[in-house]
N, C-alpha and C positions, 0 to 999 in steps of 0.2 A: 156377595162381591169379594174383590181381592184388590188388593193394592200393593205395590212394591215402591221402595224408594230407597236412593243410595243416601246415607248420613256420614258426611265427613267431619271427623272430630278434631279441628285444628289446625291441619294441614293441607294441603293439596293432594288428592289421590285420584285415581283412576282406575277403570279395569281394563284390562288390555290382554289380548291373547288368552283370555279363559282363566287368568289368575290375578289376584287380588295385591294392590300395595297393603301394606300394613296401616292399620288406621282407616280402612275402606270399610263400612259397615253394610251389609245387605240387609235389611230389614223388610220380611214380608208377612202380610196380616191376611188371614182367611176368615171371616165370618161363616162358621158352620151352621149355626142355628138361629131364627132370629125371633123365636117366641110366637105366641099366637094372639092373633085377633085384637080388636078393641074392646070396649065395654068396660065395667067393672069401674068406672069414674078414675081411670087412670092408674089403677094399682097395677105394682109389679106383679106380672105373670110369674107362675111358679113353674120350677123346671127349665130354666134358661142355660142352654148350654155354655160352656166356657169358650172362650177365644184363644187360639194359638198364636204366637208371635215368637220369632226368633232372629237372632242376628247371628251372622258369620264373620270370623276374623282369621285373618292368616297374615303373617309376614309373607309367605309366598305359597302358591299352591304347585309347587315343585317337589316331586319327591325327594327323601322322605317329607311329606307336608304334614305340620301338625296345625290343625284347625281348631279353633275355638267355638265353642256354641254357646249363646247366652239367650233363655227363655224367659227373661226377667219381665218383659212387656206382655207377657202372656198375663189375661185378666178373665175373671168370672163375675159378673154384674149381680148376681144374687148368693155368692157365696165365696169360696176361695179354692184355689188351685191346689190340689193335695200331692199330685204325682206328676212327674215329666218322665217319659219314656222317648227314647233316642233309637231309630234305625238309621245307622250311618250308611247303608248302602253298599257295603262291601261284605256282608254276612256278619259283621259285629252290631252290638247293641250297648246302649248305656243308658244311665238315668240320672235325675239329678237337674236342677234349675242352670245349674253351670257345668259343663263338660268339656272336654276336648278328645280329640282323636288324632292318630298318626295315619296317614295314608301312604302305603308302601309302593305302591304300584301306580303307574300312570292310567288315566282312564276317566269315563264320564260318570259320576255319582249322583244319585239322589238320596238326600237325607230326608227323614221324615221325624216330625215332633208329635206325639201324641200326649194331650194333658188331660189329666182327669180331676173334676171338682169334687167337692164334699159331697155331693147328692149321686155321685156315681156317674154324671154324665162326663162325655169325652169329646173332644175336637182334635183334629190333625192337620197339619200343614207339610208341605213338601216342597223342596227346594232342590233343583240340579246345579252341579257345577262340574269344573273339568281340573283335573290335576295333570299337569305336564311333566316329562322327565326333569328331574333337578340334578344339580350339579353342588360338589363342593369347592368354595373358594377360601383359600387359606394362606398363611403365611405370617409375617412377624412384624410388629411395629417395636421400633427402636427410638427412646429418647436420646438425643445427641447429647454429648459431652457439655457441660456447663450449663445445665438446664435443671431446673427446680421449682417445686411448687411449695407455697404457702401451704403450712400443716394445719390450717383450720379456714377451709373455705366454705363457701355455702353450699356445696353439691354434698348432699346427705349421703350419697354412696361413697363418699371419700372418707378415709380414717381421719380421726380429730385429734390433734394433738395441740392444746393452747399455746401461744404465742403471745400474749396479750399484756406481759409486764416483761421487765428488764430482766428478771429473774427466770423468765421463760424463753429466753431470746433463742430462736431457731437458729442451729450451726449451718452456714454455708460455706462453699469454698469460694476462692475469688482467682481470676474473674468468673462471672455466674449471670445468668438471667433468668429471674424467679417470677413466675406466675403467680399472682395473690389477689387477694379480695378482702375489704373491709366496708364496715356500714355504720355509721353513726348512730343509729338507730335501729330497732327491729324493723324486718323487712314486712311484716305482718302479711306473709303469703304463706300459710300454713298448706293451702289446697294445694300446693306444688310440692309441698315436704321441704321446704327451706330450712336449714338449719338454723338459720338466725331469725325464723320468723318472729321469734318472741323474747329474743335478746340480742344484745348488741354486739357487734365486732369493732370495737371504735380502733384499735390499735393491732398492728403486727410489729413484733420485735425481731431482729436478725442479728446475728454476731458474726463478724469476719475479719479477717487480717486484710488491712488496706495499707497502701505505701503512698507516700506523697506522689502527686501526679496522677493518681487515679482520681476517677469521679465516680460518685454512686448517684444513678438517674432514674426518677420517678417518672415513668409515662402514665397518664391516667386515662385508663380505656373508656370510660363514659363519661368524660369530661364535657360532651358535648349536651349530655343530657341536662335537663334543668336541675339546678341547684345541687350539683357535683363538685366537691373541691377536696383534695387531698394534699396534705403536708407532709414534709420531710423533715426530719432531725437527726442528727449525728451526735454521739455520745462516746466518751472515753469509758474504759471498764469501771471507773468510779462514779460514773453516772453523770460526769460534768459535761454539759453540752459544748459541742466543739462548732457546730455550724448548725444553720436551719434555712428552709426553704420553704415559704409560706405564701407563695403567691396565688394568682387565679388564672394562670395558666395551664396548659395540658401537660405540662413537664416541670418537674423540680430537680435541682441538682444540689448537692453538697460534696465536699472535698475536704479529706483530711491535710493537715499541715505537715505531720510526720507520720513516719512508718510506726505501725503500732496496729494493736487488736482493738476494735470498736464496734459498739452497738448502734444498730439502724432502727428509727422508728418511722413506720408509715401511719399517719394517722388522717380518721375521716373527719375532716371539719365540717363537712355537710353532704347529706346523702350517702349514696352505697355506690360502689364501683370495683370494676376488675382492675388492676394495674400490672405494669411490668416493671421491676426493680433489675437495673443492670448494674454491676460492678465491672468497671471497665478501664481500660488507660484513656487519660484524658483526651476528647475528640471532640472539637468545636461543632462536628454535626450531630452531636449526640444531644447538645443543649441550646438548640436553635432557639427553641422558645421558653428556655428555661426562666424560671420566676426571677424577677427582678426584686423580690421581696427576701433578700438574703442579707446575712450578716455584713458581708462587704459592699452591698448597694449604695451608691450614692445618692439616696432619696432625700429630700428635704421634708424635715420635721414638721408637721402640723400644718401641711400643704398638700390637696388634691385637687385634681383636673375632674371636674363633675359636670356631665350633662344630666338635667333632671327631664323626667317625663312630663308632656303637656306644657314644655317651657314655653311656647307661644302663646298659648291659650293664657297662661298664669300672667305673662308680661313682666315687665322689669320689677314691678313692687312685689307680685305674687311670688317670683322668683327668690328675692330677698327674704321674704317671710318664711319661704319653705326652707331655705338654706338655714335661717335662724332656728327653725322649729326642729332642725336635725343636728343642731349644734355646731353649725358652721357660719362664716362669714363670705360672702362673696362681693368682692369690690366692683366688680363691673357686670351687673345682673343683664345681660345681654340674652334675650330668647334665640332660642334654636341651633345654639352650638354648645360644646364644652366651656367650661369657665372655671377660672382658678378660685379655689375656695380654702380659707384658712380656718384651723381651729386651734385649740389649745392641747396639745399632745399630752403635756405632763399631767394633766387632770384626768385623762380618759381612764376610766376603769376597765381593765382588759382581766378575763378569767384567766387563770394560770399564768399571771405576767411574773410574779415573784419566783414561783416554781421553774417556769421556763428560762428565766434570765438570771436568778440567783447565782446558778452555778458557774456561770460566765466570769463573775467577780472574783473568784477563787481560783481559777484556771492557772496552774503554774506554766502550762503550754502557750497560752495567749494571754500576757501580761498586758493590763490596761489600765490607764489612768482614770481617775474619778470623771473626769470630763468626758472619756471615750465611752465608759459604761453609761453615764447620762444621755449622751447622743443616741446608743444603742437601745436604749431603753424608749427614748423618744420616737425613733424610727419603728420599733416593734409595735409601738401605740398606733403608730401612722398606718402600718400594715392592717393592724386587726381593724381599724377604723375603715380602711378601705373595703377590706372583705364583707364587713356588716353591711357596708352601703352597697355592696354590688347586690345584695340580697333584699333591698328594700324596693318595694314596687313602685316608689316614688322616684327612682334613680334610673336613667337608661343607660348609663355608663359612667365609669369611674377609674381613674389611673394615677399614679403617682407623679409627683413633679422630681424629676431627676436633675442634678447638678451636672452639667456637661463642661468640657474643656476643650480648647483649642488643639488639635494634635500637629505640633511642630516640636523641634528640639532646635532652637535658636542658638548661633554662635556669632562672634564678633564680625561686624559687616566689613566687606570689602568688594571692589569692583573686577571683575574680569568678564569672560563671555558666557553666553548663556549655551553652553554644551549641550544642553537638554532637548533643544530644537531639531538639529540635524538627525539625533538619534532616532526621533518618530518621524522623520521625512517630512517636517513641517515645511520648509523653503519649497519644495515641490508642490505641497497641497495649496500654497499661496498662489501659485499659477492658476488655480481654478476658482478659490474662493477665499474671501478673508472674515466672512461672518455677518456680512451686512444684512440688517435687518433682523438679527436675532438678538435676544435678550437673555443674559444668564445673571440671574439671582444670587448674589453672594451674602449667605446667611454666616455673619461673622461677629466680629468686633467694631463692625462700621469700618467706614473708608476715610483718610484724608482727603477731604474733598477738594483741598487747593492743590493738591499733587500735580506738579508741572506734566508729568506722563499720563495724567488721568484726565487731562483738560478735554471736554467734549466726547469723553468715553461713558459719561454716566447717565442714567436717567434717574427721575425722583424715587427716593426710597423712603425708609422710615427707620425709627427707633423704637423698639419693641421691649427694652428692658424695663421692667416694672418697678424693681427696687431701687430707688434713687441711691441708696448706699452703693450699690454695686455697679451703678451707671457712671458715677463720678462727673455727671453732667449738670447735678442738682436737681433734676426732677425724674420723673417715670416716663412713660412712653411719650412721644412727640414725633413730629414730620421731619426731625433733624438726623440724618444717621452719621453724621460727621462723629470719627474717632477721637476723642480726647485724650485716649490714652487708657491702658487698663490696668498700670502699675501703681498708681497713687503717687509716686513721687517721680521726678524727673529723670530721664535716662533708664528707667525701669519697664517700660511700657513693650509690648510685643508688636504693636501695629500689625498684628496678625491678618486682619481683613484687607488691610492696604496692600500687604505682600500677594494675599491671594487674588485679590483684583487685578493685580498688574499682570499675573501671569495669565489670567484669563483673557483680559483686553487693553493691556498698556498701549498707547498711542505709538505709531511705527512710522518710521519714514519722517520725523519732526527733528531730527538732529540731536534729540536727547534721550539720554539714558537707556531703556530697554526695548523689548519688542513682547507684545503680549501674543497668546496662541491664536485668538480669533480678535485681531484689531480692528475688524471692521464692524465687531458687534458691541452692544452697551451692555453696562453693568450695571445691575439694579443694587444698589447697597442697602441690606438690611441689617441692622444693628441688634445684636441677641446675646452677646457676650460682653461681661465687664469685668470688674476687678476680679470676681469670684468664678468666672467661666460664666455659664448661663442656665436658667431653668430650662427643662423640656417643654414647660407651658411656653415661654417666652419665645423659643425656638419654633415652636409649631405655629404661634401666631404670625411669626414672619414667613413661614412657608405657606400658609392660608393666605397671606396677602399676595405674596408672589404666585401664587396660582389662581388668583382673583377669586378667592372665597372670601366668605365673611369672616372677620376678625376684630380684635379688641380696638383697632384704630376707627373703626366705623367707616373706613374708606378700602376702595381697591385700587389697583392701576389702571390707567387707561390701556394698556396692554399687558397682558400676563406674560410671564416669562417662558422661555421655550425650555429652559435648562436651570435648576438649582442647584449650587454647589453647597456643600455641607462639609467643611473642612473642620469637624468637632464631632465629640461623642464621648461615649463612657461603656466601661464593661459591667457586667452583674446588674443590667437596667433593662432587661427586656419589658416590654409593656403590649400587649395584646391592644389595649385602647390605643396607644400611640401607634402601633401599625396601621390600624384601621384610618387614623389621621393622615399618615404619609400616602395610604392606598387613594384614600380622596383626591390627594395633589395629584397622584399619578392618573387617576382617571379624568382629571380635568385637562390632561394632555401634556403634563408637565415631566420632563427626564431627570430623576433624582439622582445624583452624583455624590458620594460619601466617600469620606478617608476612612479605611480600614482600621487605623489605630496604631500606635506606636509602642505597644508592649513588647513586642517581641515573641509573642506567643500565638496560641491558635483559639483563644477564647475568642467568641464572638462578642463585637462591639456594635454599638447601636448609635446612629441609626442606620449603619452601612449594612447590618446583617438582616434588616427587614425583608421580607418581601418586595420585590419591586423596586428597591433602591439598589443602585451599581455600587458595589464595593470594589476600593480601588488600593491596591497594594503598592509598594515603592519599590522603585529599583534605583542602582547606583549609574555612574558614567559607563560602566562595563557591561550593562543590562543584567548584573548580580541582583537578587533581592537585597534590599539594605537591612543590615542587622537588626535594626529597631523594629523593621516592618511587621505588622501582623499577618499571620496567612491562616490558612483554613479552608474550611468547606464551604465558605460563603464569599470568598474573593471571587470577583467576576472578571478583573481585569488587572493589569499592573499598567504604571506608568512612571516616568522620572521622579523620582523624591529626593534624591542626593543621599549620599554618605560621606561625612567630614572628618571620620577618624584619619584620613591621610591628608588633609587640608580642607580650609574652608572652601576653596574654590570649587570643590566638588560638591557642593551644594547647589541649590537652585536660587539663581539670580533674579531679583523682582525688586519692585518697587517698594521704599519703606518710608519711615518718617526720622530726620536728622533733628533730634530735639536739644535744644541749648537752653537751660532754664524752662520758663514758660513759652518760649517761642519754637513753632514748629517749622520746618523745612523741607522741602523734597529730598529723599533720599533712596538709596538702593542697598541691598544686602542680601547675602547667602544665607537662605534657611535650608534646613533638611526636615523631612517628617512624611508622612501620609497626607497631610495636610497640603503640601506641595504639589503631590502627586495627583490629586483630585482635581485642581483647577486644570491640569493638562488634558483631561478626559472631557471635563466640563466644555473647554474651549473646542477640543475636535467635535462634540457634539453640537457645538454653535455653529461651527462651518458646514456640518451636513443639514442642520437647519436652514442655513441660509440660501441652500443650494435647493431642498425639497423642505418647504416651511410645514407641509403636511406630517412631517416626521413625527411617529407616534413613539411612545416608549416602549411598546411591544417591539414595535420595528426595530429601534436601537437595542434591544435585547436579543433579537434574533441576528442582528449585524454581528455582534460580539459572539454569541454561541456558535454561530457557523464559520468564524473564523475570517470572515469577510473584512473586518477592519482591524485586525491585530495581528502581529508576528508571533508565531506559536515559538515560546521559549520554554526550558527545561523539558519536562516529561511530554512526550507527544500527545496531544489533545489537551483537555481541560486537565488541570492541575491544582493542588491546593496553594501553591504559591505565587504562581502569574494568574490564575484564573485560566480564561480562555486565551490570554497571549499578552504580550506589551502592547499598549495602543499605537497604532500606525495612521497619521494624518492624511498621509497620500492615500492610502487603500480606503480611508473613510470617505474622502470627497469622490471617489470613483464609485464607490457603493451608492452614496447620495445621488450622484448624476443617474445611475441605473434607477433608482426608484422615482427619481423625477421622470424618467422617459415613461413610466406605466409598467414597469416590468420589476418581478422580484428575484433576485438574483438565485440561481439554481443552487441547491444545497443537497446534503446526503441525509436519510434517514434510515433508521432501522427497526425491525419487530422481530423480537423483543428489544428493549433498548439493554436489558439486563439478563445475564445467564447465570444459574445458580445450579453448579453440577452436584452439589450435596456429598454423601460421602462416600457414594458408590456409583455413580454416573459419570460417563467420560464424554459424550459427545452431545452437540446439540447444534440446532441449524438457525441461521440468524438471516433474515432477509433485508437487503440493503437496496433500497431504491432513491430516485430523484424526488425532490420536492422543489417548487418554484418554478421559473421561466426559462427558457434556453437549454443548451447540452451541457451534460456533466459527464467526467469519465474519472472512474476510480483509478490511481496511477500507481499508490503504493497501499501496503496492508500491514502494519506492523505490530507486533504484540510486545508488552512492556515486561513479560516474564518467558522464561525459558521453557516453562511446563505447559504454555497454552498457546496454541498455532490456529490458526484461521485459514482455511483451504477453499479457494471457489470450487463449488461444485455444478453449480447451475447458472451460470452469468451471460449476459450477452455482450457483444463486443464492447460496450462500456463498462464492463466489470460490474454490471447491475445485476441483482438477482440472488441467489442463495449461496451462503457459506458455511461450511461446516466448523464450528468451534471444536476442538480436541484438547483434552486435559491428558497429560502425561504425569502418572503419580510417581512414576519411579524415581526414586532417589530424595522424595519430599519427606521431611521429618513431620511428627505429628503435629496438627495444628490447623487454624483457618488461614486461606490464603485468597488474595484479590489480584486482579491484573485487569489490564486493559488492551482491547484491540482497535488501534486507529486506523480509520480509513481516509486517505488523503485523496482529494480530487485534483484534475489538472488546473482548476480555478484556485487553489491553495485552500478551499472550504475542507474541513475536517470533521470527522463522525467518532465520536469514542463510546465504545461497548464494552461495559465491565462483566467480568466473569469471576465467580467466586466458589471454593470448594471447600471441604474439610477434609483432611488427611489423617489416618491413624485410627486409633481405637477411639470412635465416636460415639461411645455408649455413656450415659449417665449411670453409673453403677447404682445409686439408689433409686432409679427410674424417676420417674415424674408424676408420681400421684396417680389418681384413678382416672383412666381414660375410658371413653367411649370410642367405638369405631362403627363407622356408618357404611352401609351400601347403599349406594344412591343410583338412579336410572340414567339413561342419556342425555335427561333434561336437569340433573343435579337434584333430583326429587327423591325423596325417602322410599326406601325399600324395607331395610332391617338395620337392627343394630345389636351389638354385644357390649357387655362389661368386661373392661379389661383392666388387671392388677399386675404389677410386675412380677417377673420370677425372681430367683435370686441373683441374676445376671443382669437386672434392670431392663429386661426386655418383656415384651408382651405378644406370645403367641395368639393367632386367633384363628375361628374357621367359621364359614357361614355354611349352611346345608340347605340342600332344598331349593337352590338358586335356579330357576328356569333360564333357557338359553338367552341371550341377549347382550346388551353392551351396558356397563357398568363404570362407576367411578369408586373407589376407596377413599374415604377421609376419617380421621383419627384426630381427637384432641382433648381438652379437657372442657369443663362447663363449670368454671369457678363460681359463676355467679347463678347457677341454677335456673337460667331462662330458656332450658331446652334448646337453646342457638348454639352451635359449636363454632369455633373461629372466631368469636368475638375479638376485639382488640384486648390484649391483656391475657390472653388464653393460650396454651400450648396448642400447636395445630401441625398438622401434616397431611399430605395427599399422595398418592401413590402414581409416577414413582418418585417425584418430588414435590415439593411445596410449589417451586416457583413454576412448575408446568405440569399439572394433572394431565393423565392420559387415560382413556378409557381402555378397558380390557374387555374381550370379546369371550364370552363363556358359552361353549358349546360341547365341554365335558369338564371333566374336575381340574381345577386350575389351584395349584399350589406355588410356594415360593415367591409369593406377592410380598416382599419386604420393603419397607419403606420407613422414614424417619419422622418423628415429631419435633418440633423446637420452638421456640420463642421467635417472635417475627410480627406481632400485630395481627389485624383481621386477614384472613386468607383473600377475602376481597381484593385488597390492596396487593398483594402479594402476586396473583394470577391475572392481575389486569393484562400484562403483556399476552399472557395466553389468550384472555378473552377477547383482545383485540385481533387475534390472528385466527380466530374462530375455534381455538381448542376448546373453548368451554363456552356454554351458552347459559348464562347465568339469569335467575330470576330478578326482578327488580327489587323484591321485597329481600333479597339476600346481598344485595349490593352493597348495604350500608352497614349493617350489624350482622356480622358473620355471614356464613354463606349455606348452612344446611340446619333444618330444624329436627331434632330426634324426637322421639315419642317420649311422652311423659310417662312413667312408671310410678 
């Protein structure tokens, strides 16, 4: 009897067209002799013939086809196999248990194995297969400029140069993107040949020249895996620590304060991971999720926000005991949600604390007082406590408690007109809606409840300031959100919340004071900011209350808020834990509006820069961005915030408190700040909610991004100053009226949304179509740069269809370029498509380390592979031979973690012709000149999402999360 079976070793394989994908093994076993008869009491018969069995493997069966033969499975039950003879079917013969043979001509072949045992008996087995004509596929892979690779990755095929100490720091250029790997402990994976199977690679050091204004950004490739955490440190050349970023997010960022030469350390705090280290010009987009555990972070020492596992089962007493057992004190042990915990940071023992922090004390570049050093030590200890608790199975989540501040720039009060309302066409909006039925929660310093212009405009609120010393009202949280002042002495208070509340919904047509944006709406006053600002925990309790979620008050409002205004924030205070809390409020249906910040820079501020929170920048009375306003990649919309450098009357006029001694009276004043801009947007959202009560946060986002409720200012389409534009109340109520009628306003969508020309591609196709209800017509197509044009090539009468984007490289200096094409519809809706290219000598002269290049079939599955090392020009010539006719993809990259998967996040990666849009090649003859680039840019799965959506690539589910292609393990 005989049996045949296909054995697949580790990856999907298939037999097609008479040839095998590599890794597809054919095992055929033939029993030649069975031995004789029964009897003998079950004794083993004498002279049983051996059993012949062999496997055939080949990358391809295209000429010239190198075929491997393995007879290791041949057996002999009463002895041993002593000889292996092969007839390869083409007149050639061979011997040995393992052998190979090259077939140079196409045709049908039958290979025969004959085995001989120690008693001289033989057995044979034959198997037929077909060799088809094969072709050569060749070209050159080039590592783009500003690309480098860690000199000691886990790939055993790469050269190893240790960079584990300051004296071994690897020299890198600036700017640059570095692909690296670190492991706190040995990987214990010797089976796959891991370089660090039996030893750790805990740190990587780099040395580079940095300038003030640069950022060093660490993106952790395997952060989503269980227990992976990398940290980032910055030192001067004397080993003095200048900055650190040691958080729990997937991104860490440090920055130099002065120009100079520095050393950078990537540390594996836990687990093992690929990473991308980027030395770039400061860009808020790069540090969106940057750690809040930095030297500049406004974290409150000795305080953590913790949610314990099984807290509902534990109950209040069990929670208190668990916290105590972990060295924490919880003041209000309420089950089922995150709680504020306290501990003595100064007494906490932290490994390497003195080593990490002692150098800061003596730094000439950052002079610090003894008090500042003590504060930094306490914060560092708090950070380490948070990191340790995050790995404790008794803890569900943990976050820092940041100190936030109101975001205003106050000046002397005076009276004049509210110029900021006509600019956003508010009077026209009032003809349609005034906000009746909507509720806007104002999380702030509280509100002067007796203000004459807020009478009848408030619903019940709450005071969530937990620290009596910060509250200035003699107690902790209570049900009275009245603002007693935040200055401590008469005349020094900001009355910030009262000013914000007046902008949202001050009474109108009452013969007093000012008007509110949504004067028919109600304000829910929630007090979370006191004398010293407010902690993120107290602010989150107020947000949860407004959203109708459980909170420290033990109560929820009878009607949740439609909108929450957050005219507060901080920088260097990102918290993944906190972002989840805001997401929960959004999921409850609340629109979250926050001030972008008043530092006048592009660093992200929080909560404004969290996903799902609308970030508002500020404009002056001439629609220019206010000089103090933060801008950047996370700004969603602009609104009037005032600019008083030319006079107080150019600020935002609203309600305030006129305090004389201990007496408070209704007053009015001009303030400026993004704190003043945010309530304009919150009020407009309330107008929309009054027309369409079912308005969701996602619908509000779409209204912004489509241009439906804004005036496009600055660069056409979305930009980093105005976001999608300056808010327009008239357009907003019109948009809401359409929603209330059951239709979604038509907008434009593009596939793909981004185009990457790379260094040698000059054209690409973009498909523009309608989304939503009703007709829409493209009326203008504008490019933001002279080198980029967009031409209609196959469009209908409405301008919908295919456009060709063309890059004109003539006259461009060497370097990277980005530009935007903006499509504007007859409705005013806009669509922005970004394009990028690299011009000039785009080669990393030192190359980018050891590369793998894969030949993949039309389903993006493995066919063959080659090792590549750079030549003297930093380039990687390659050739595949014996490739059968068909359609293929080419993919190249590093495998820094040696997991046999290419294009993981943190690895160098490229595809033919560009990473942004891999394209199949059709092989029917020898194919040369297939040149393409490899570069840093995260997992290819993300980079080609647009191509996959358009049908260009059909990727397997297994490849969608961690890289996209599996190589053969060697």
